[in-house]
PQR file of N, CA, C, O and H, with PARSE charges and radii, in Angstrom:
ATOM      1  N   MET A   1     120.869  25.417  73.119 -0.4000 1.5000
ATOM      2  CA  MET A   1     121.236  24.165  72.498 -0.0000 2.0000
ATOM      3  C   MET A   1     121.203  24.267  70.973  0.5500 1.7000
ATOM      4  O   MET A   1     122.064  23.714  70.289 -0.5500 1.4000
ATOM      5  N   ALA A   2     120.220  24.966  70.453 -0.4000 1.5000
ATOM      6  CA  ALA A   2     120.105  25.093  69.000 -0.0000 2.0000
ATOM      7  C   ALA A   2     121.303  25.835  68.415  0.5500 1.7000
ATOM      8  O   ALA A   2     121.740  25.528  67.306 -0.5500 1.4000
ATOM      9  H   ALA A   2     119.521  25.416  71.009  0.4000 1.0000
ATOM     10  N   GLN A   3     121.837  26.811  69.156 -0.4000 1.5000
ATOM     11  CA  GLN A   3     122.990  27.561  68.659 -0.0000 2.0000
ATOM     12  C   GLN A   3     124.221  26.673  68.552  0.5500 1.7000
ATOM     13  O   GLN A   3     124.999  26.792  67.605 -0.5500 1.4000
ATOM     14  H   GLN A   3     121.481  27.059  70.057  0.4000 1.0000
ATOM     15  N   VAL A   4     124.399  25.781  69.526 -0.4000 1.5000
ATOM     16  CA  VAL A   4     125.538  24.862  69.501 -0.0000 2.0000
ATOM     17  C   VAL A   4     125.397  23.895  68.335  0.5500 1.7000
ATOM     18  O   VAL A   4     126.359  23.658  67.605 -0.5500 1.4000
ATOM     19  H   VAL A   4     123.768  25.685  70.295  0.4000 1.0000
ATOM     20  N   GLU A   5     124.203  23.334  68.156 -0.4000 1.5000
ATOM     21  CA  GLU A   5     123.973  22.415  67.045 -0.0000 2.0000
ATOM     22  C   GLU A   5     124.202  23.109  65.706  0.5500 1.7000
ATOM     23  O   GLU A   5     124.769  22.518  64.787 -0.5500 1.4000
ATOM     24  H   GLU A   5     123.421  23.526  68.749  0.4000 1.0000
ATOM     25  N   TYR A   6     123.761  24.359  65.597 -0.4000 1.5000
ATOM     26  CA  TYR A   6     123.959  25.120  64.362 -0.0000 2.0000
ATOM     27  C   TYR A   6     125.451  25.338  64.105  0.5500 1.7000
ATOM     28  O   TYR A   6     125.924  25.147  62.985 -0.5500 1.4000
ATOM     29  H   TYR A   6     123.300  24.838  66.344  0.4000 1.0000
ATOM     30  N   ALA A   7     126.198  25.740  65.152 -0.4000 1.5000
ATOM     31  CA  ALA A   7     127.634  25.997  65.002 -0.0000 2.0000
ATOM     32  C   ALA A   7     128.385  24.730  64.605  0.5500 1.7000
ATOM     33  O   ALA A   7     129.245  24.770  63.725 -0.5500 1.4000
ATOM     34  H   ALA A   7     125.814  25.894  66.062  0.4000 1.0000
ATOM     35  N   ILE A   8     128.066  23.608  65.246 -0.4000 1.5000
ATOM     36  CA  ILE A   8     128.719  22.342  64.900 -0.0000 2.0000
ATOM     37  C   ILE A   8     128.369  21.948  63.466  0.5500 1.7000
ATOM     38  O   ILE A   8     129.228  21.464  62.729 -0.5500 1.4000
ATOM     39  H   ILE A   8     127.367  23.576  65.960  0.4000 1.0000
ATOM     40  N   GLY A   9     127.136  22.147  63.074 -0.4000 1.5000
ATOM     41  CA  GLY A   9     126.724  21.851  61.698 -0.0000 2.0000
ATOM     42  C   GLY A   9     127.492  22.686  60.690  0.5500 1.7000
ATOM     43  O   GLY A   9     127.898  22.178  59.645 -0.5500 1.4000
ATOM     44  H   GLY A   9     126.438  22.540  63.673  0.4000 1.0000
ATOM     45  N   GLN A  10     127.695  23.960  60.991 -0.4000 1.5000
ATOM     46  CA  GLN A  10     128.460  24.827  60.097 -0.0000 2.0000
ATOM     47  C   GLN A  10     129.905  24.343  59.971  0.5500 1.7000
ATOM     48  O   GLN A  10     130.452  24.301  58.869 -0.5500 1.4000
ATOM     49  H   GLN A  10     127.365  24.372  61.840  0.4000 1.0000
ATOM     50  N   LEU A  11     130.519  23.980  61.089 -0.4000 1.5000
ATOM     51  CA  LEU A  11     131.901  23.486  61.055 -0.0000 2.0000
ATOM     52  C   LEU A  11     132.005  22.177  60.273  0.5500 1.7000
ATOM     53  O   LEU A  11     132.972  21.963  59.542 -0.5500 1.4000
ATOM     54  H   LEU A  11     130.075  24.014  61.984  0.4000 1.0000
ATOM     55  N   ARG A  12     131.011  21.303  60.427 -0.4000 1.5000
ATOM     56  CA  ARG A  12     131.003  20.045  59.660 -0.0000 2.0000
ATOM     57  C   ARG A  12     130.808  20.320  58.178  0.5500 1.7000
ATOM     58  O   ARG A  12     131.504  19.743  57.344 -0.5500 1.4000
ATOM     59  H   ARG A  12     130.226  21.477  61.021  0.4000 1.0000
ATOM     60  N   ASP A  13     129.869  21.195  57.842 -0.4000 1.5000
ATOM     61  CA  ASP A  13     129.590  21.503  56.432 -0.0000 2.0000
ATOM     62  C   ASP A  13     130.809  22.098  55.737  0.5500 1.7000
ATOM     63  O   ASP A  13     131.032  21.859  54.550 -0.5500 1.4000
ATOM     64  H   ASP A  13     129.303  21.664  58.520  0.4000 1.0000
ATOM     65  N   LYS A  14     131.589  22.864  56.471 -0.4000 1.5000
ATOM     66  CA  LYS A  14     132.775  23.504  55.897 -0.0000 2.0000
ATOM     67  C   LYS A  14     134.022  22.631  56.037  0.5500 1.7000
ATOM     68  O   LYS A  14     135.137  23.062  55.742 -0.5500 1.4000
ATOM     69  H   LYS A  14     131.408  23.058  57.436  0.4000 1.0000
ATOM     70  N   GLU A  15     133.805  21.386  56.497 -0.4000 1.5000
ATOM     71  CA  GLU A  15     134.862  20.381  56.633 -0.0000 2.0000
ATOM     72  C   GLU A  15     136.014  20.853  57.515  0.5500 1.7000
ATOM     73  O   GLU A  15     137.183  20.587  57.237 -0.5500 1.4000
ATOM     74  H   GLU A  15     132.899  21.036  56.736  0.4000 1.0000
ATOM     75  N   ILE A  16     135.649  21.565  58.592 -0.4000 1.5000
ATOM     76  CA  ILE A  16     136.631  21.999  59.577 -0.0000 2.0000
ATOM     77  C   ILE A  16     136.726  20.962  60.685  0.5500 1.7000
ATOM     78  O   ILE A  16     137.797  20.757  61.256 -0.5500 1.4000
ATOM     79  H   ILE A  16     134.699  21.780  58.818  0.4000 1.0000
ATOM     80  N   ILE A  17     135.609  20.305  60.993 -0.4000 1.5000
ATOM     81  CA  ILE A  17     135.597  19.220  61.969 -0.0000 2.0000
ATOM     82  C   ILE A  17     134.898  18.011  61.365  0.5500 1.7000
ATOM     83  O   ILE A  17     134.168  18.116  60.380 -0.5500 1.4000
ATOM     84  H   ILE A  17     134.738  20.471  60.529  0.4000 1.0000
ATOM     85  N   ILE A  18     135.142  16.864  61.980 -0.4000 1.5000
ATOM     86  CA  ILE A  18     134.388  15.652  61.683 -0.0000 2.0000
ATOM     87  C   ILE A  18     133.772  15.187  62.993  0.5500 1.7000
ATOM     88  O   ILE A  18     134.286  15.500  64.066 -0.5500 1.4000
ATOM     89  H   ILE A  18     135.735  16.778  62.781  0.4000 1.0000
ATOM     90  N   SER A  19     132.687  14.451  62.914 -0.4000 1.5000
ATOM     91  CA  SER A  19     132.052  13.934  64.119 -0.0000 2.0000
ATOM     92  C   SER A  19     131.560  12.521  63.855  0.5500 1.7000
ATOM     93  O   SER A  19     131.212  12.157  62.731 -0.5500 1.4000
ATOM     94  H   SER A  19     132.270  14.196  62.042  0.4000 1.0000
ATOM     95  N   ARG A  20     131.542  11.747  64.910 -0.4000 1.5000
ATOM     96  CA  ARG A  20     131.049  10.368  64.839 -0.0000 2.0000
ATOM     97  C   ARG A  20     130.303  10.041  66.121  0.5500 1.7000
ATOM     98  O   ARG A  20     130.569  10.621  67.174 -0.5500 1.4000
ATOM     99  H   ARG A  20     131.825  12.042  65.823  0.4000 1.0000
ATOM    100  N   LYS A  21     129.377   9.118  66.023 -0.4000 1.5000
ATOM    101  CA  LYS A  21     128.693   8.615  67.213 -0.0000 2.0000
ATOM    102  C   LYS A  21     129.611   7.622  67.912  0.5500 1.7000
ATOM    103  O   LYS A  21     130.135   6.701  67.287 -0.5500 1.4000
ATOM    104  H   LYS A  21     129.160   8.647  65.167  0.4000 1.0000
ATOM    105  N   LEU A  22     129.797   7.814  69.191 -0.4000 1.5000
ATOM    106  CA  LEU A  22     130.686   6.956  69.962 -0.0000 2.0000
ATOM    107  C   LEU A  22     129.930   5.784  70.577  0.5500 1.7000
ATOM    108  O   LEU A  22     130.433   4.661  70.596 -0.5500 1.4000
ATOM    109  H   LEU A  22     129.371   8.562  69.699  0.4000 1.0000
ATOM    110  N   GLY A  23     128.747   6.038  71.071 -0.4000 1.5000
ATOM    111  CA  GLY A  23     128.002   5.017  71.777 -0.0000 2.0000
ATOM    112  C   GLY A  23     127.384   3.989  70.847  0.5500 1.7000
ATOM    113  O   GLY A  23     126.881   4.326  69.775 -0.5500 1.4000
ATOM    114  H   GLY A  23     128.339   6.951  71.056  0.4000 1.0000
ATOM    115  N   ALA A  24     127.425   2.735  71.265 -0.4000 1.5000
ATOM    116  CA  ALA A  24     126.855   1.659  70.464 -0.0000 2.0000
ATOM    117  C   ALA A  24     125.427   1.332  70.908  0.5500 1.7000
ATOM    118  O   ALA A  24     124.649   0.758  70.146 -0.5500 1.4000
ATOM    119  H   ALA A  24     127.833   2.461  72.136  0.4000 1.0000
ATOM    120  N   GLY A  25     125.094   1.697  72.133 -0.4000 1.5000
ATOM    121  CA  GLY A  25     123.780   1.376  72.660 -0.0000 2.0000
ATOM    122  C   GLY A  25     122.710   2.331  72.180  0.5500 1.7000
ATOM    123  O   GLY A  25     123.008   3.426  71.704 -0.5500 1.4000
ATOM    124  H   GLY A  25     125.725   2.163  72.752  0.4000 1.0000
ATOM    125  N   GLY A  26     121.469   1.914  72.307 -0.4000 1.5000
ATOM    126  CA  GLY A  26     120.354   2.731  71.865 -0.0000 2.0000
ATOM    127  C   GLY A  26     120.141   3.991  72.687  0.5500 1.7000
ATOM    128  O   GLY A  26     119.591   4.972  72.187 -0.5500 1.4000
ATOM    129  H   GLY A  26     121.227   1.024  72.694  0.4000 1.0000
ATOM    130  N   PHE A  27     120.578   3.973  73.962 -0.4000 1.5000
ATOM    131  CA  PHE A  27     120.383   5.131  74.825 -0.0000 2.0000
ATOM    132  C   PHE A  27     121.618   6.002  74.923  0.5500 1.7000
ATOM    133  O   PHE A  27     121.568   7.079  75.517 -0.5500 1.4000
ATOM    134  H   PHE A  27     121.025   3.176  74.369  0.4000 1.0000
ATOM    135  N   ASP A  28     122.717   5.560  74.356 -0.4000 1.5000
ATOM    136  CA  ASP A  28     123.971   6.310  74.427 -0.0000 2.0000
ATOM    137  C   ASP A  28     124.077   7.224  73.208  0.5500 1.7000
ATOM    138  O   ASP A  28     124.208   6.756  72.077 -0.5500 1.4000
ATOM    139  H   ASP A  28     122.757   4.685  73.873  0.4000 1.0000
ATOM    140  N   HIS A  29     124.020   8.522  73.454 -0.4000 1.5000
ATOM    141  CA  HIS A  29     124.071   9.507  72.371 -0.0000 2.0000
ATOM    142  C   HIS A  29     125.392  10.273  72.383  0.5500 1.7000
ATOM    143  O   HIS A  29     125.454  11.431  71.971 -0.5500 1.4000
ATOM    144  H   HIS A  29     123.914   8.902  74.373  0.4000 1.0000
ATOM    145  N   THR A  30     126.438   9.616  72.859 -0.4000 1.5000
ATOM    146  CA  THR A  30     127.740  10.256  72.943 -0.0000 2.0000
ATOM    147  C   THR A  30     128.355  10.407  71.558  0.5500 1.7000
ATOM    148  O   THR A  30     128.389   9.453  70.781 -0.5500 1.4000
ATOM    149  H   THR A  30     126.387   8.675  73.194  0.4000 1.0000
ATOM    150  N   ASN A  31     128.836  11.599  71.254 -0.4000 1.5000
ATOM    151  CA  ASN A  31     129.514  11.884  69.995 -0.0000 2.0000
ATOM    152  C   ASN A  31     130.936  12.326  70.278  0.5500 1.7000
ATOM    153  O   ASN A  31     131.230  12.824  71.365 -0.5500 1.4000
ATOM    154  H   ASN A  31     128.808  12.374  71.885  0.4000 1.0000
ATOM    155  N   TRP A  32     131.814  12.148  69.312 -0.4000 1.5000
ATOM    156  CA  TRP A  32     133.160  12.725  69.416 -0.0000 2.0000
ATOM    157  C   TRP A  32     133.391  13.605  68.210  0.5500 1.7000
ATOM    158  O   TRP A  32     132.807  13.408  67.145 -0.5500 1.4000
ATOM    159  H   TRP A  32     131.575  11.743  68.429  0.4000 1.0000
ATOM    160  N   TYR A  33     134.261  14.584  68.405 -0.4000 1.5000
ATOM    161  CA  TYR A  33     134.556  15.566  67.369 -0.0000 2.0000
ATOM    162  C   TYR A  33     136.064  15.702  67.248  0.5500 1.7000
ATOM    163  O   TYR A  33     136.785  15.613  68.241 -0.5500 1.4000
ATOM    164  H   TYR A  33     134.736  14.744  69.271  0.4000 1.0000
ATOM    165  N   ALA A  34     136.537  15.919  66.022 -0.4000 1.5000
ATOM    166  CA  ALA A  34     137.968  16.110  65.782 -0.0000 2.0000
ATOM    167  C   ALA A  34     138.135  17.107  64.644  0.5500 1.7000
ATOM    168  O   ALA A  34     137.307  17.182  63.735 -0.5500 1.4000
ATOM    169  H   ALA A  34     135.951  15.991  65.215  0.4000 1.0000
ATOM    170  N   PHE A  35     139.221  17.870  64.712 -0.4000 1.5000
ATOM    171  CA  PHE A  35     139.525  18.802  63.637 -0.0000 2.0000
ATOM    172  C   PHE A  35     140.116  18.049  62.455  0.5500 1.7000
ATOM    173  O   PHE A  35     140.901  17.116  62.629 -0.5500 1.4000
ATOM    174  H   PHE A  35     139.893  17.809  65.450  0.4000 1.0000
ATOM    175  N   THR A  36     139.736  18.458  61.263 -0.4000 1.5000
ATOM    176  CA  THR A  36     140.334  17.907  60.047 -0.0000 2.0000
ATOM    177  C   THR A  36     141.685  18.583  59.832  0.5500 1.7000
ATOM    178  O   THR A  36     142.040  19.517  60.550 -0.5500 1.4000
ATOM    179  H   THR A  36     139.099  19.215  61.122  0.4000 1.0000
ATOM    180  N   GLU A  37     142.422  18.113  58.854 -0.4000 1.5000
ATOM    181  CA  GLU A  37     143.694  18.772  58.514 -0.0000 2.0000
ATOM    182  C   GLU A  37     143.444  20.231  58.148  0.5500 1.7000
ATOM    183  O   GLU A  37     144.200  21.122  58.537 -0.5500 1.4000
ATOM    184  H   GLU A  37     142.134  17.354  58.270  0.4000 1.0000
ATOM    185  N   TYR A  38     142.381  20.458  57.400 -0.4000 1.5000
ATOM    186  CA  TYR A  38     142.021  21.824  57.011 -0.0000 2.0000
ATOM    187  C   TYR A  38     141.696  22.676  58.244  0.5500 1.7000
ATOM    188  O   TYR A  38     142.109  23.832  58.337 -0.5500 1.4000
ATOM    189  H   TYR A  38     141.767  19.735  57.083  0.4000 1.0000
ATOM    190  N   GLY A  39     140.954  22.091  59.184 -0.4000 1.5000
ATOM    191  CA  GLY A  39     140.618  22.805  60.415 -0.0000 2.0000
ATOM    192  C   GLY A  39     141.851  23.158  61.227  0.5500 1.7000
ATOM    193  O   GLY A  39     141.933  24.250  61.789 -0.5500 1.4000
ATOM    194  H   GLY A  39     140.619  21.152  59.109  0.4000 1.0000
ATOM    195  N   MET A  40     142.815  22.241  61.294 -0.4000 1.5000
ATOM    196  CA  MET A  40     144.051  22.522  62.030 -0.0000 2.0000
ATOM    197  C   MET A  40     144.850  23.622  61.344  0.5500 1.7000
ATOM    198  O   MET A  40     145.476  24.445  62.012 -0.5500 1.4000
ATOM    199  H   MET A  40     142.748  21.353  60.838  0.4000 1.0000
ATOM    200  N   LYS A  41     144.830  23.638  59.999 -0.4000 1.5000
ATOM    201  CA  LYS A  41     145.519  24.699  59.256 -0.0000 2.0000
ATOM    202  C   LYS A  41     144.909  26.055  59.581  0.5500 1.7000
ATOM    203  O   LYS A  41     145.629  27.030  59.795 -0.5500 1.4000
ATOM    204  H   LYS A  41     144.321  22.970  59.457  0.4000 1.0000
ATOM    205  N   ILE A  42     143.596  26.117  59.619 -0.4000 1.5000
ATOM    206  CA  ILE A  42     142.924  27.373  59.935 -0.0000 2.0000
ATOM    207  C   ILE A  42     143.279  27.829  61.352  0.5500 1.7000
ATOM    208  O   ILE A  42     143.524  29.014  61.580 -0.5500 1.4000
ATOM    209  H   ILE A  42     143.011  25.325  59.446  0.4000 1.0000
ATOM    210  N   MET A  43     143.306  26.888  62.307 -0.4000 1.5000
ATOM    211  CA  MET A  43     143.644  27.263  63.680 -0.0000 2.0000
ATOM    212  C   MET A  43     145.064  27.794  63.769  0.5500 1.7000
ATOM    213  O   MET A  43     145.335  28.729  64.523 -0.5500 1.4000
ATOM    214  H   MET A  43     143.107  25.926  62.122  0.4000 1.0000
ATOM    215  N   LYS A  44     145.969  27.203  63.004 -0.4000 1.5000
ATOM    216  CA  LYS A  44     147.369  27.606  63.090 -0.0000 2.0000
ATOM    217  C   LYS A  44     147.655  28.886  62.308  0.5500 1.7000
ATOM    218  O   LYS A  44     148.325  29.787  62.812 -0.5500 1.4000
ATOM    219  H   LYS A  44     145.749  26.443  62.392  0.4000 1.0000
ATOM    220  N   TRP A  45     147.155  28.966  61.096 -0.4000 1.5000
ATOM    221  CA  TRP A  45     147.528  30.069  60.199 -0.0000 2.0000
ATOM    222  C   TRP A  45     146.411  31.059  59.931  0.5500 1.7000
ATOM    223  O   TRP A  45     146.657  32.121  59.359 -0.5500 1.4000
ATOM    224  H   TRP A  45     146.610  28.235  60.686  0.4000 1.0000
ATOM    225  N   GLY A  46     145.195  30.740  60.326 -0.4000 1.5000
ATOM    226  CA  GLY A  46     144.071  31.619  60.007 -0.0000 2.0000
ATOM    227  C   GLY A  46     143.519  31.281  58.631  0.5500 1.7000
ATOM    228  O   GLY A  46     144.073  30.464  57.896 -0.5500 1.4000
ATOM    229  H   GLY A  46     144.995  29.877  60.790  0.4000 1.0000
ATOM    230  N   ASP A  47     142.432  31.923  58.315 -0.4000 1.5000
ATOM    231  CA  ASP A  47     141.790  31.697  57.026 -0.0000 2.0000
ATOM    232  C   ASP A  47     141.814  32.994  56.237  0.5500 1.7000
ATOM    233  O   ASP A  47     141.520  34.059  56.778 -0.5500 1.4000
ATOM    234  H   ASP A  47     141.982  32.587  58.913  0.4000 1.0000
ATOM    235  N   GLU A  48     142.158  32.910  54.983 -0.4000 1.5000
ATOM    236  CA  GLU A  48     142.248  34.119  54.165 -0.0000 2.0000
ATOM    237  C   GLU A  48     140.884  34.745  53.900  0.5500 1.7000
ATOM    238  O   GLU A  48     140.804  35.904  53.492 -0.5500 1.4000
ATOM    239  H   GLU A  48     142.398  32.045  54.544  0.4000 1.0000
ATOM    240  N   HIS A  49     139.819  33.994  54.126 -0.4000 1.5000
ATOM    241  CA  HIS A  49     138.463  34.500  53.917 -0.0000 2.0000
ATOM    242  C   HIS A  49     137.901  34.965  55.257  0.5500 1.7000
ATOM    243  O   HIS A  49     137.436  34.156  56.059 -0.5500 1.4000
ATOM    244  H   HIS A  49     139.884  33.052  54.457  0.4000 1.0000
ATOM    245  N   GLU A  50     137.949  36.253  55.487 -0.4000 1.5000
ATOM    246  CA  GLU A  50     137.458  36.787  56.751 -0.0000 2.0000
ATOM    247  C   GLU A  50     135.966  36.494  56.896  0.5500 1.7000
ATOM    248  O   GLU A  50     135.197  36.680  55.954 -0.5500 1.4000
ATOM    249  H   GLU A  50     138.327  36.911  54.835  0.4000 1.0000
ATOM    250  N   GLY A  51     135.571  36.045  58.058 -0.4000 1.5000
ATOM    251  CA  GLY A  51     134.182  35.731  58.305 -0.0000 2.0000
ATOM    252  C   GLY A  51     133.756  34.383  57.737  0.5500 1.7000
ATOM    253  O   GLY A  51     132.562  34.136  57.572 -0.5500 1.4000
ATOM    254  H   GLY A  51     136.196  35.894  58.824  0.4000 1.0000
ATOM    255  N   TYR A  52     134.701  33.517  57.438 -0.4000 1.5000
ATOM    256  CA  TYR A  52     134.383  32.210  56.846 -0.0000 2.0000
ATOM    257  C   TYR A  52     133.492  31.386  57.754  0.5500 1.7000
ATOM    258  O   TYR A  52     132.534  30.758  57.302 -0.5500 1.4000
ATOM    259  H   TYR A  52     135.672  33.718  57.572  0.4000 1.0000
ATOM    260  N   CYS A  53     133.811  31.394  59.027 -0.4000 1.5000
ATOM    261  CA  CYS A  53     133.014  30.614  59.971 -0.0000 2.0000
ATOM    262  C   CYS A  53     131.951  31.505  60.517  0.5500 1.7000
ATOM    263  O   CYS A  53     131.145  31.071  61.340 -0.5500 1.4000
ATOM    264  H   CYS A  53     134.589  31.904  59.394  0.4000 1.0000
TER
END
């Protein structure tokens, strides 16, 4: 679990993805994730900085 949280944190810090809490209730910890425009560019064309992620 820690590895997934670390990976998501890295993607957020590098502005490749955005995330938001979906649930409104106190017990609902559902999150959603989406690629930013920059993230979609990297997926389509690659990143010129090898090892960026």
